[in-house]
Biotite code that builds the C-alpha atoms (Angstrom):
import biotite.structure as struc

atoms = struc.array([
    struc.Atom([0.000, 0.000, 0.000], chain_id="A", res_id=1, res_name="MET", atom_name="CA", element="C"),
    struc.Atom([1.205, 3.590, -0.588], chain_id="A", res_id=2, res_name="PRO", atom_name="CA", element="C"),
    struc.Atom([3.014, 5.265, 2.285], chain_id="A", res_id=3, res_name="VAL", atom_name="CA", element="C"),
    struc.Atom([3.052, 9.010, 2.915], chain_id="A", res_id=4, res_name="ILE", atom_name="CA", element="C"),
    struc.Atom([6.378, 10.222, 4.254], chain_id="A", res_id=5, res_name="GLU", atom_name="CA", element="C"),
    struc.Atom([5.816, 12.586, 7.164], chain_id="A", res_id=6, res_name="CYS", atom_name="CA", element="C"),
    struc.Atom([7.732, 15.012, 9.327], chain_id="A", res_id=7, res_name="ASN", atom_name="CA", element="C"),
    struc.Atom([9.832, 13.729, 12.234], chain_id="A", res_id=8, res_name="ALA", atom_name="CA", element="C"),
    struc.Atom([10.801, 10.675, 10.190], chain_id="A", res_id=9, res_name="GLY", atom_name="CA", element="C"),
    struc.Atom([7.344, 9.110, 10.482], chain_id="A", res_id=10, res_name="LEU", atom_name="CA", element="C"),
    struc.Atom([5.197, 7.524, 7.780], chain_id="A", res_id=11, res_name="SER", atom_name="CA", element="C"),
    struc.Atom([1.450, 7.193, 7.313], chain_id="A", res_id=12, res_name="PHE", atom_name="CA", element="C"),
    struc.Atom([-0.059, 4.274, 5.436], chain_id="A", res_id=13, res_name="GLU", atom_name="CA", element="C"),
    struc.Atom([-2.671, 5.186, 2.846], chain_id="A", res_id=14, res_name="LEU", atom_name="CA", element="C"),
    struc.Atom([-4.915, 2.165, 3.331], chain_id="A", res_id=15, res_name="VAL", atom_name="CA", element="C"),
    struc.Atom([-7.247, 1.571, 0.396], chain_id="A", res_id=16, res_name="ALA", atom_name="CA", element="C"),
    struc.Atom([-10.902, 1.825, 1.365], chain_id="A", res_id=17, res_name="GLY", atom_name="CA", element="C"),
    struc.Atom([-10.022, 2.885, 4.894], chain_id="A", res_id=18, res_name="ARG", atom_name="CA", element="C"),
    struc.Atom([-8.768, 6.436, 4.266], chain_id="A", res_id=19, res_name="THR", atom_name="CA", element="C"),
    struc.Atom([-10.713, 9.635, 3.562], chain_id="A", res_id=20, res_name="ALA", atom_name="CA", element="C"),
    struc.Atom([-9.737, 13.199, 2.755], chain_id="A", res_id=21, res_name="LEU", atom_name="CA", element="C"),
    struc.Atom([-11.478, 15.749, 4.957], chain_id="A", res_id=22, res_name="LEU", atom_name="CA", element="C"),
    struc.Atom([-11.558, 19.206, 3.346], chain_id="A", res_id=23, res_name="ALA", atom_name="CA", element="C"),
    struc.Atom([-12.458, 21.603, 6.129], chain_id="A", res_id=24, res_name="ILE", atom_name="CA", element="C"),
    struc.Atom([-14.447, 24.817, 5.596], chain_id="A", res_id=25, res_name="ASP", atom_name="CA", element="C"),
    struc.Atom([-13.078, 25.940, 2.226], chain_id="A", res_id=26, res_name="LEU", atom_name="CA", element="C"),
    struc.Atom([-15.837, 28.520, 2.113], chain_id="A", res_id=27, res_name="GLN", atom_name="CA", element="C"),
    struc.Atom([-16.163, 31.987, 0.662], chain_id="A", res_id=28, res_name="ARG", atom_name="CA", element="C"),
    struc.Atom([-16.856, 33.523, 4.066], chain_id="A", res_id=29, res_name="ASP", atom_name="CA", element="C"),
    struc.Atom([-13.359, 32.492, 5.147], chain_id="A", res_id=30, res_name="PHE", atom_name="CA", element="C"),
    struc.Atom([-11.432, 32.833, 1.885], chain_id="A", res_id=31, res_name="LEU", atom_name="CA", element="C"),
    struc.Atom([-13.138, 35.594, -0.085], chain_id="A", res_id=32, res_name="ASP", atom_name="CA", element="C"),
    struc.Atom([-12.112, 39.256, 0.374], chain_id="A", res_id=33, res_name="PRO", atom_name="CA", element="C"),
    struc.Atom([-15.792, 40.082, 0.933], chain_id="A", res_id=34, res_name="ASP", atom_name="CA", element="C"),
    struc.Atom([-16.358, 37.313, 3.477], chain_id="A", res_id=35, res_name="GLY", atom_name="CA", element="C"),
    struc.Atom([-16.695, 37.002, 7.221], chain_id="A", res_id=36, res_name="PHE", atom_name="CA", element="C"),
    struc.Atom([-12.960, 36.950, 7.997], chain_id="A", res_id=37, res_name="VAL", atom_name="CA", element="C"),
    struc.Atom([-12.316, 40.245, 6.217], chain_id="A", res_id=38, res_name="SER", atom_name="CA", element="C"),
    struc.Atom([-15.328, 41.885, 7.817], chain_id="A", res_id=39, res_name="ALA", atom_name="CA", element="C"),
    struc.Atom([-14.033, 40.782, 11.214], chain_id="A", res_id=40, res_name="SER", atom_name="CA", element="C"),
    struc.Atom([-10.703, 42.531, 10.626], chain_id="A", res_id=41, res_name="GLY", atom_name="CA", element="C"),
    struc.Atom([-8.719, 39.513, 9.437], chain_id="A", res_id=42, res_name="GLY", atom_name="CA", element="C"),
    struc.Atom([-6.640, 39.128, 6.288], chain_id="A", res_id=43, res_name="ASP", atom_name="CA", element="C"),
    struc.Atom([-7.744, 36.101, 4.236], chain_id="A", res_id=44, res_name="PRO", atom_name="CA", element="C"),
    struc.Atom([-4.799, 36.272, 1.817], chain_id="A", res_id=45, res_name="SER", atom_name="CA", element="C"),
    struc.Atom([-2.709, 33.653, 3.645], chain_id="A", res_id=46, res_name="ALA", atom_name="CA", element="C"),
    struc.Atom([-5.681, 31.315, 3.685], chain_id="A", res_id=47, res_name="MET", atom_name="CA", element="C"),
    struc.Atom([-6.504, 32.002, 0.063], chain_id="A", res_id=48, res_name="ARG", atom_name="CA", element="C"),
    struc.Atom([-2.942, 30.971, -0.815], chain_id="A", res_id=49, res_name="ALA", atom_name="CA", element="C"),
    struc.Atom([-3.564, 27.333, 0.147], chain_id="A", res_id=50, res_name="ILE", atom_name="CA", element="C"),
    struc.Atom([-6.470, 26.892, -2.270], chain_id="A", res_id=51, res_name="VAL", atom_name="CA", element="C"),
    struc.Atom([-4.308, 25.479, -5.125], chain_id="A", res_id=52, res_name="PRO", atom_name="CA", element="C"),
    struc.Atom([-2.886, 22.829, -2.776], chain_id="A", res_id=53, res_name="ASN", atom_name="CA", element="C"),
    struc.Atom([-6.329, 21.989, -1.458], chain_id="A", res_id=54, res_name="ALA", atom_name="CA", element="C"),
    struc.Atom([-7.736, 21.688, -4.975], chain_id="A", res_id=55, res_name="ALA", atom_name="CA", element="C"),
    struc.Atom([-4.836, 19.454, -6.039], chain_id="A", res_id=56, res_name="ALA", atom_name="CA", element="C"),
    struc.Atom([-5.388, 17.129, -3.081], chain_id="A", res_id=57, res_name="LEU", atom_name="CA", element="C"),
    struc.Atom([-9.102, 16.869, -3.796], chain_id="A", res_id=58, res_name="ILE", atom_name="CA", element="C"),
    struc.Atom([-8.504, 16.131, -7.491], chain_id="A", res_id=59, res_name="ALA", atom_name="CA", element="C"),
    struc.Atom([-5.864, 13.482, -6.737], chain_id="A", res_id=60, res_name="ALA", atom_name="CA", element="C"),
    struc.Atom([-8.087, 11.771, -4.182], chain_id="A", res_id=61, res_name="ALA", atom_name="CA", element="C"),
    struc.Atom([-10.950, 11.619, -6.665], chain_id="A", res_id=62, res_name="ARG", atom_name="CA", element="C"),
    struc.Atom([-8.681, 10.159, -9.333], chain_id="A", res_id=63, res_name="ALA", atom_name="CA", element="C"),
    struc.Atom([-7.391, 7.494, -6.950], chain_id="A", res_id=64, res_name="SER", atom_name="CA", element="C"),
    struc.Atom([-10.788, 6.540, -5.566], chain_id="A", res_id=65, res_name="GLY", atom_name="CA", element="C"),
    struc.Atom([-10.145, 7.897, -2.067], chain_id="A", res_id=66, res_name="VAL", atom_name="CA", element="C"),
    struc.Atom([-13.276, 9.222, -0.363], chain_id="A", res_id=67, res_name="THR", atom_name="CA", element="C"),
    struc.Atom([-13.519, 13.030, -0.243], chain_id="A", res_id=68, res_name="VAL", atom_name="CA", element="C"),
    struc.Atom([-15.642, 14.636, 2.470], chain_id="A", res_id=69, res_name="ILE", atom_name="CA", element="C"),
    struc.Atom([-16.302, 18.383, 2.678], chain_id="A", res_id=70, res_name="HIS", atom_name="CA", element="C"),
    struc.Atom([-17.323, 20.412, 5.721], chain_id="A", res_id=71, res_name="THR", atom_name="CA", element="C"),
    struc.Atom([-18.967, 23.806, 6.061], chain_id="A", res_id=72, res_name="ARG", atom_name="CA", element="C"),
    struc.Atom([-19.400, 25.885, 9.191], chain_id="A", res_id=73, res_name="GLU", atom_name="CA", element="C"),
    struc.Atom([-22.764, 27.573, 9.200], chain_id="A", res_id=74, res_name="GLY", atom_name="CA", element="C"),
    struc.Atom([-26.005, 28.115, 11.045], chain_id="A", res_id=75, res_name="TYR", atom_name="CA", element="C"),
    struc.Atom([-29.741, 28.059, 10.412], chain_id="A", res_id=76, res_name="ALA", atom_name="CA", element="C"),
    struc.Atom([-31.257, 31.382, 9.279], chain_id="A", res_id=77, res_name="PRO", atom_name="CA", element="C"),
    struc.Atom([-33.051, 31.737, 12.615], chain_id="A", res_id=78, res_name="ASP", atom_name="CA", element="C"),
    struc.Atom([-29.825, 30.860, 14.509], chain_id="A", res_id=79, res_name="LEU", atom_name="CA", element="C"),
    struc.Atom([-31.759, 28.083, 16.233], chain_id="A", res_id=80, res_name="GLY", atom_name="CA", element="C"),
    struc.Atom([-28.717, 25.781, 16.198], chain_id="A", res_id=81, res_name="ASP", atom_name="CA", element="C"),
    struc.Atom([-26.334, 28.405, 17.622], chain_id="A", res_id=82, res_name="MET", atom_name="CA", element="C"),
    struc.Atom([-25.673, 28.288, 21.350], chain_id="A", res_id=83, res_name="HIS", atom_name="CA", element="C"),
    struc.Atom([-25.927, 31.350, 23.565], chain_id="A", res_id=84, res_name="ALA", atom_name="CA", element="C"),
    struc.Atom([-22.196, 32.048, 23.780], chain_id="A", res_id=85, res_name="LEU", atom_name="CA", element="C"),
    struc.Atom([-21.838, 32.425, 20.026], chain_id="A", res_id=86, res_name="LYS", atom_name="CA", element="C"),
    struc.Atom([-24.972, 34.536, 19.858], chain_id="A", res_id=87, res_name="ARG", atom_name="CA", element="C"),
    struc.Atom([-23.486, 36.868, 22.446], chain_id="A", res_id=88, res_name="GLU", atom_name="CA", element="C"),
    struc.Atom([-20.271, 37.117, 20.434], chain_id="A", res_id=89, res_name="ARG", atom_name="CA", element="C"),
    struc.Atom([-22.207, 37.645, 17.178], chain_id="A", res_id=90, res_name="ARG", atom_name="CA", element="C"),
    struc.Atom([-20.196, 34.939, 15.428], chain_id="A", res_id=91, res_name="ILE", atom_name="CA", element="C"),
    struc.Atom([-22.700, 34.771, 12.584], chain_id="A", res_id=92, res_name="ALA", atom_name="CA", element="C"),
    struc.Atom([-25.830, 36.345, 11.187], chain_id="A", res_id=93, res_name="GLY", atom_name="CA", element="C"),
    struc.Atom([-24.633, 39.865, 10.436], chain_id="A", res_id=94, res_name="ARG", atom_name="CA", element="C"),
    struc.Atom([-25.224, 41.233, 6.940], chain_id="A", res_id=95, res_name="ASP", atom_name="CA", element="C"),
    struc.Atom([-22.305, 41.395, 4.512], chain_id="A", res_id=96, res_name="GLY", atom_name="CA", element="C"),
    struc.Atom([-21.501, 41.594, 0.809], chain_id="A", res_id=97, res_name="PRO", atom_name="CA", element="C"),
    struc.Atom([-22.011, 37.830, 0.458], chain_id="A", res_id=98, res_name="LEU", atom_name="CA", element="C"),
    struc.Atom([-25.235, 37.732, 2.440], chain_id="A", res_id=99, res_name="GLY", atom_name="CA", element="C"),
    struc.Atom([-25.572, 37.036, 6.142], chain_id="A", res_id=100, res_name="ARG", atom_name="CA", element="C"),
    struc.Atom([-22.270, 35.739, 7.454], chain_id="A", res_id=101, res_name="PHE", atom_name="CA", element="C"),
    struc.Atom([-22.025, 31.973, 8.019], chain_id="A", res_id=102, res_name="LEU", atom_name="CA", element="C"),
    struc.Atom([-25.696, 31.335, 7.382], chain_id="A", res_id=103, res_name="ILE", atom_name="CA", element="C"),
    struc.Atom([-26.603, 28.217, 5.420], chain_id="A", res_id=104, res_name="ARG", atom_name="CA", element="C"),
    struc.Atom([-27.901, 29.023, 1.966], chain_id="A", res_id=105, res_name="GLY", atom_name="CA", element="C"),
    struc.Atom([-26.168, 32.415, 1.714], chain_id="A", res_id=106, res_name="GLU", atom_name="CA", element="C"),
    struc.Atom([-23.480, 32.968, -0.971], chain_id="A", res_id=107, res_name="PRO", atom_name="CA", element="C"),
    struc.Atom([-20.728, 33.281, 1.633], chain_id="A", res_id=108, res_name="GLY", atom_name="CA", element="C"),
    struc.Atom([-21.549, 29.883, 3.096], chain_id="A", res_id=109, res_name="HIS", atom_name="CA", element="C"),
    struc.Atom([-20.726, 28.175, -0.215], chain_id="A", res_id=110, res_name="ALA", atom_name="CA", element="C"),
    struc.Atom([-17.400, 26.560, -1.053], chain_id="A", res_id=111, res_name="HIS", atom_name="CA", element="C"),
    struc.Atom([-14.926, 28.497, -3.182], chain_id="A", res_id=112, res_name="VAL", atom_name="CA", element="C"),
    struc.Atom([-15.131, 27.671, -6.883], chain_id="A", res_id=113, res_name="ALA", atom_name="CA", element="C"),
    struc.Atom([-11.828, 25.765, -6.942], chain_id="A", res_id=114, res_name="GLU", atom_name="CA", element="C"),
    struc.Atom([-12.977, 23.315, -4.260], chain_id="A", res_id=115, res_name="CYS", atom_name="CA", element="C"),
    struc.Atom([-16.632, 22.701, -5.041], chain_id="A", res_id=116, res_name="LEU", atom_name="CA", element="C"),
    struc.Atom([-17.942, 19.279, -4.003], chain_id="A", res_id=117, res_name="PRO", atom_name="CA", element="C"),
    struc.Atom([-18.991, 16.936, -6.766], chain_id="A", res_id=118, res_name="LEU", atom_name="CA", element="C"),
    struc.Atom([-22.478, 15.408, -6.776], chain_id="A", res_id=119, res_name="PRO", atom_name="CA", element="C"),
    struc.Atom([-22.507, 12.493, -4.394], chain_id="A", res_id=120, res_name="GLY", atom_name="CA", element="C"),
    struc.Atom([-19.596, 13.652, -2.259], chain_id="A", res_id=121, res_name="GLU", atom_name="CA", element="C"),
    struc.Atom([-20.613, 14.019, 1.393], chain_id="A", res_id=122, res_name="PRO", atom_name="CA", element="C"),
    struc.Atom([-20.973, 17.547, 2.760], chain_id="A", res_id=123, res_name="ILE", atom_name="CA", element="C"),
    struc.Atom([-21.009, 17.935, 6.531], chain_id="A", res_id=124, res_name="ILE", atom_name="CA", element="C"),
    struc.Atom([-22.816, 21.085, 7.659], chain_id="A", res_id=125, res_name="ASP", atom_name="CA", element="C"),
    struc.Atom([-21.642, 21.820, 11.184], chain_id="A", res_id=126, res_name="LYS", atom_name="CA", element="C"),
    struc.Atom([-22.979, 24.405, 13.644], chain_id="A", res_id=127, res_name="PRO", atom_name="CA", element="C"),
    struc.Atom([-19.635, 24.713, 15.392], chain_id="A", res_id=128, res_name="GLY", atom_name="CA", element="C"),
    struc.Atom([-15.879, 24.526, 15.004], chain_id="A", res_id=129, res_name="PHE", atom_name="CA", element="C"),
    struc.Atom([-15.344, 20.755, 15.214], chain_id="A", res_id=130, res_name="GLY", atom_name="CA", element="C"),
    struc.Atom([-16.669, 18.613, 12.378], chain_id="A", res_id=131, res_name="SER", atom_name="CA", element="C"),
    struc.Atom([-18.055, 15.970, 14.748], chain_id="A", res_id=132, res_name="PHE", atom_name="CA", element="C"),
    struc.Atom([-20.082, 18.428, 16.834], chain_id="A", res_id=133, res_name="TYR", atom_name="CA", element="C"),
    struc.Atom([-23.812, 17.858, 16.214], chain_id="A", res_id=134, res_name="ARG", atom_name="CA", element="C"),
    struc.Atom([-23.170, 16.216, 12.824], chain_id="A", res_id=135, res_name="THR", atom_name="CA", element="C"),
    struc.Atom([-23.434, 12.782, 11.233], chain_id="A", res_id=136, res_name="GLU", atom_name="CA", element="C"),
    struc.Atom([-19.709, 12.637, 10.410], chain_id="A", res_id=137, res_name="LEU", atom_name="CA", element="C"),
    struc.Atom([-18.757, 9.823, 12.775], chain_id="A", res_id=138, res_name="GLU", atom_name="CA", element="C"),
    struc.Atom([-21.684, 7.679, 11.628], chain_id="A", res_id=139, res_name="THR", atom_name="CA", element="C"),
    struc.Atom([-20.747, 8.261, 7.990], chain_id="A", res_id=140, res_name="LEU", atom_name="CA", element="C"),
    struc.Atom([-17.113, 7.289, 8.608], chain_id="A", res_id=141, res_name="LEU", atom_name="CA", element="C"),
    struc.Atom([-18.001, 4.168, 10.594], chain_id="A", res_id=142, res_name="ARG", atom_name="CA", element="C"),
    struc.Atom([-20.514, 3.020, 7.983], chain_id="A", res_id=143, res_name="GLU", atom_name="CA", element="C"),
    struc.Atom([-17.893, 3.359, 5.242], chain_id="A", res_id=144, res_name="ARG", atom_name="CA", element="C"),
    struc.Atom([-15.183, 1.622, 7.236], chain_id="A", res_id=145, res_name="GLY", atom_name="CA", element="C"),
    struc.Atom([-12.988, 4.735, 7.328], chain_id="A", res_id=146, res_name="ILE", atom_name="CA", element="C"),
    struc.Atom([-10.248, 4.553, 9.965], chain_id="A", res_id=147, res_name="GLU", atom_name="CA", element="C"),
    struc.Atom([-7.751, 7.131, 8.674], chain_id="A", res_id=148, res_name="ARG", atom_name="CA", element="C"),
    struc.Atom([-8.230, 10.807, 7.880], chain_id="A", res_id=149, res_name="LEU", atom_name="CA", element="C"),
    struc.Atom([-6.146, 13.275, 5.881], chain_id="A", res_id=150, res_name="ILE", atom_name="CA", element="C"),
    struc.Atom([-7.150, 16.732, 7.076], chain_id="A", res_id=151, res_name="LEU", atom_name="CA", element="C"),
    struc.Atom([-6.635, 20.175, 5.557], chain_id="A", res_id=152, res_name="PHE", atom_name="CA", element="C"),
    struc.Atom([-8.435, 23.498, 5.273], chain_id="A", res_id=153, res_name="GLY", atom_name="CA", element="C"),
    struc.Atom([-9.056, 26.558, 7.439], chain_id="A", res_id=154, res_name="VAL", atom_name="CA", element="C"),
    struc.Atom([-8.379, 27.710, 9.956], chain_id="A", res_id=155, res_name="THR", atom_name="CA", element="C"),
    struc.Atom([-5.487, 25.655, 11.319], chain_id="A", res_id=156, res_name="THR", atom_name="CA", element="C"),
    struc.Atom([-5.890, 26.695, 14.944], chain_id="A", res_id=157, res_name="GLN", atom_name="CA", element="C"),
    struc.Atom([-9.690, 26.596, 15.029], chain_id="A", res_id=158, res_name="CYS", atom_name="CA", element="C"),
    struc.Atom([-11.788, 24.293, 12.849], chain_id="A", res_id=159, res_name="CYS", atom_name="CA", element="C"),
    struc.Atom([-8.925, 22.074, 11.651], chain_id="A", res_id=160, res_name="VAL", atom_name="CA", element="C"),
    struc.Atom([-7.502, 21.632, 15.154], chain_id="A", res_id=161, res_name="SER", atom_name="CA", element="C"),
    struc.Atom([-10.942, 21.168, 16.707], chain_id="A", res_id=162, res_name="SER", atom_name="CA", element="C"),
    struc.Atom([-11.777, 18.458, 14.181], chain_id="A", res_id=163, res_name="THR", atom_name="CA", element="C"),
    struc.Atom([-8.384, 16.804, 14.635], chain_id="A", res_id=164, res_name="LEU", atom_name="CA", element="C"),
    struc.Atom([-8.801, 16.568, 18.394], chain_id="A", res_id=165, res_name="ARG", atom_name="CA", element="C"),
    struc.Atom([-12.325, 15.195, 18.059], chain_id="A", res_id=166, res_name="GLU", atom_name="CA", element="C"),
    struc.Atom([-11.138, 12.593, 15.555], chain_id="A", res_id=167, res_name="ALA", atom_name="CA", element="C"),
    struc.Atom([-8.182, 11.453, 17.672], chain_id="A", res_id=168, res_name="VAL", atom_name="CA", element="C"),
    struc.Atom([-10.455, 11.039, 20.699], chain_id="A", res_id=169, res_name="ASP", atom_name="CA", element="C"),
    struc.Atom([-12.622, 8.757, 18.551], chain_id="A", res_id=170, res_name="ARG", atom_name="CA", element="C"),
    struc.Atom([-9.691, 6.602, 17.529], chain_id="A", res_id=171, res_name="GLY", atom_name="CA", element="C"),
    struc.Atom([-9.117, 7.817, 13.978], chain_id="A", res_id=172, res_name="PHE", atom_name="CA", element="C"),
    struc.Atom([-5.539, 7.960, 12.710], chain_id="A", res_id=173, res_name="ARG", atom_name="CA", element="C"),
    struc.Atom([-5.040, 11.495, 11.396], chain_id="A", res_id=174, res_name="CYS", atom_name="CA", element="C"),
    struc.Atom([-2.576, 13.180, 9.074], chain_id="A", res_id=175, res_name="LEU", atom_name="CA", element="C"),
    struc.Atom([-2.623, 16.975, 8.778], chain_id="A", res_id=176, res_name="THR", atom_name="CA", element="C"),
    struc.Atom([-1.363, 18.497, 5.513], chain_id="A", res_id=177, res_name="VAL", atom_name="CA", element="C"),
    struc.Atom([0.624, 21.453, 6.783], chain_id="A", res_id=178, res_name="GLU", atom_name="CA", element="C"),
    struc.Atom([0.805, 23.539, 3.599], chain_id="A", res_id=179, res_name="ASP", atom_name="CA", element="C"),
    struc.Atom([-2.847, 22.941, 2.756], chain_id="A", res_id=180, res_name="ALA", atom_name="CA", element="C"),
    struc.Atom([-3.927, 24.526, 6.066], chain_id="A", res_id=181, res_name="CYS", atom_name="CA", element="C"),
    struc.Atom([-3.737, 28.177, 7.020], chain_id="A", res_id=182, res_name="ALA", atom_name="CA", element="C"),
    struc.Atom([-4.720, 30.774, 9.580], chain_id="A", res_id=183, res_name="ALA", atom_name="CA", element="C"),
    struc.Atom([-5.096, 34.530, 9.430], chain_id="A", res_id=184, res_name="THR", atom_name="CA", element="C"),
    struc.Atom([-1.515, 34.877, 10.701], chain_id="A", res_id=185, res_name="THR", atom_name="CA", element="C"),
    struc.Atom([1.536, 32.610, 10.232], chain_id="A", res_id=186, res_name="PRO", atom_name="CA", element="C"),
    struc.Atom([2.103, 32.559, 13.994], chain_id="A", res_id=187, res_name="ALA", atom_name="CA", element="C"),
    struc.Atom([-1.285, 30.997, 14.706], chain_id="A", res_id=188, res_name="LEU", atom_name="CA", element="C"),
    struc.Atom([-0.754, 28.413, 11.980], chain_id="A", res_id=189, res_name="HIS", atom_name="CA", element="C"),
    struc.Atom([2.728, 27.509, 13.222], chain_id="A", res_id=190, res_name="ALA", atom_name="CA", element="C"),
    struc.Atom([1.581, 27.211, 16.829], chain_id="A", res_id=191, res_name="ALA", atom_name="CA", element="C"),
    struc.Atom([-1.250, 24.870, 15.862], chain_id="A", res_id=192, res_name="ALA", atom_name="CA", element="C"),
    struc.Atom([1.097, 22.644, 13.854], chain_id="A", res_id=193, res_name="ILE", atom_name="CA", element="C"),
    struc.Atom([3.581, 22.601, 16.744], chain_id="A", res_id=194, res_name="ASP", atom_name="CA", element="C"),
    struc.Atom([0.867, 21.258, 19.050], chain_id="A", res_id=195, res_name="VAL", atom_name="CA", element="C"),
    struc.Atom([0.427, 18.222, 16.789], chain_id="A", res_id=196, res_name="ILE", atom_name="CA", element="C"),
    struc.Atom([4.118, 17.394, 17.231], chain_id="A", res_id=197, res_name="TYR", atom_name="CA", element="C"),
    struc.Atom([4.042, 17.865, 20.986], chain_id="A", res_id=198, res_name="GLY", atom_name="CA", element="C"),
    struc.Atom([4.484, 14.944, 23.385], chain_id="A", res_id=199, res_name="GLU", atom_name="CA", element="C"),
    struc.Atom([5.617, 12.536, 20.706], chain_id="A", res_id=200, res_name="GLY", atom_name="CA", element="C"),
    struc.Atom([3.196, 13.535, 17.942], chain_id="A", res_id=201, res_name="ASN", atom_name="CA", element="C"),
    struc.Atom([0.230, 13.367, 20.293], chain_id="A", res_id=202, res_name="LEU", atom_name="CA", element="C"),
    struc.Atom([-2.251, 14.415, 17.597], chain_id="A", res_id=203, res_name="PHE", atom_name="CA", element="C"),
    struc.Atom([-0.953, 12.293, 14.755], chain_id="A", res_id=204, res_name="GLY", atom_name="CA", element="C"),
    struc.Atom([1.075, 12.807, 11.625], chain_id="A", res_id=205, res_name="TRP", atom_name="CA", element="C"),
    struc.Atom([2.058, 15.916, 9.631], chain_id="A", res_id=206, res_name="VAL", atom_name="CA", element="C"),
    struc.Atom([3.098, 15.986, 5.978], chain_id="A", res_id=207, res_name="SER", atom_name="CA", element="C"),
    struc.Atom([2.896, 18.297, 2.970], chain_id="A", res_id=208, res_name="ASP", atom_name="CA", element="C"),
    struc.Atom([0.995, 18.449, -0.291], chain_id="A", res_id=209, res_name="THR", atom_name="CA", element="C"),
    struc.Atom([3.790, 17.087, -2.488], chain_id="A", res_id=210, res_name="VAL", atom_name="CA", element="C"),
    struc.Atom([4.283, 13.970, -0.382], chain_id="A", res_id=211, res_name="ARG", atom_name="CA", element="C"),
    struc.Atom([0.554, 13.313, -0.050], chain_id="A", res_id=212, res_name="VAL", atom_name="CA", element="C"),
    struc.Atom([0.066, 13.725, -3.811], chain_id="A", res_id=213, res_name="LEU", atom_name="CA", element="C"),
    struc.Atom([2.883, 11.272, -4.483], chain_id="A", res_id=214, res_name="GLN", atom_name="CA", element="C"),
    struc.Atom([1.158, 8.637, -2.371], chain_id="A", res_id=215, res_name="ALA", atom_name="CA", element="C"),
    struc.Atom([-2.286, 9.310, -3.861], chain_id="A", res_id=216, res_name="LEU", atom_name="CA", element="C"),
    struc.Atom([-0.896, 8.930, -7.377], chain_id="A", res_id=217, res_name="LYS", atom_name="CA", element="C"),
    struc.Atom([1.124, 5.789, -6.567], chain_id="A", res_id=218, res_name="ALA", atom_name="CA", element="C"),
])
C-alpha cells in the first residue's frame, strides 16, 4: 500500500478503502475578500494561498478513488442551532456583501469555486468549530469503514484543530497536511502545527501536499 512520508521521520499508510480526505471549511466567508474573515478585521490572503494545494489534493483523491468529504461551518437562518455564547459574540448572522455571514444558503456559506464538491460527495454542515459536533460525520465514517483521515483546510488553529482533536479522541488515525492549512496569521498556523508534534506527535502525523500527492498517485 502507498506510504506518505511525514515530518519527524514518520510515515502514514494510505490504506485503500479505509482512508478519507477531509476538506475543512473551504468557504467563501473564510477565503473571499468580501467574506466574514475580512469583515471581522482579518486578512484572508494567507488562507486564500492554500487553495491550489487543497484543490490538487481533492482532485488526486478523486482520481485514486479515495473518499472526499467536505465540511462547512454555518447556522440556520433563525440561529436556532447556535448556542448562547456564540450569539453573544455575534459569530454569525450579520449582513455582509455575500449575504448574512455563516448562514446556510447564503453565498458566503458556499465553497470556493476551486474546491466545489462533486455530486454524491458528502458535505457535513456543522454548527460549530469541530466537524463531529452535532453532525453525522462519525456515523458516515463508521458506515464506510474509514479509519484514517487526511485533514486540511481553514483555519489551522480553530476548525482544523478542533476536528483533529475530536477525531483522535474517537480513535481515527489522522494526518494533517501542513501547507494545505492556514490561519489569518503565520504565527497561529505555526503554533497549531507545533501542538500536533508535541508529546511525541500526540495528535498524529504531519506531511505536505507534495508527499501526499505522491502517495495518492502511486
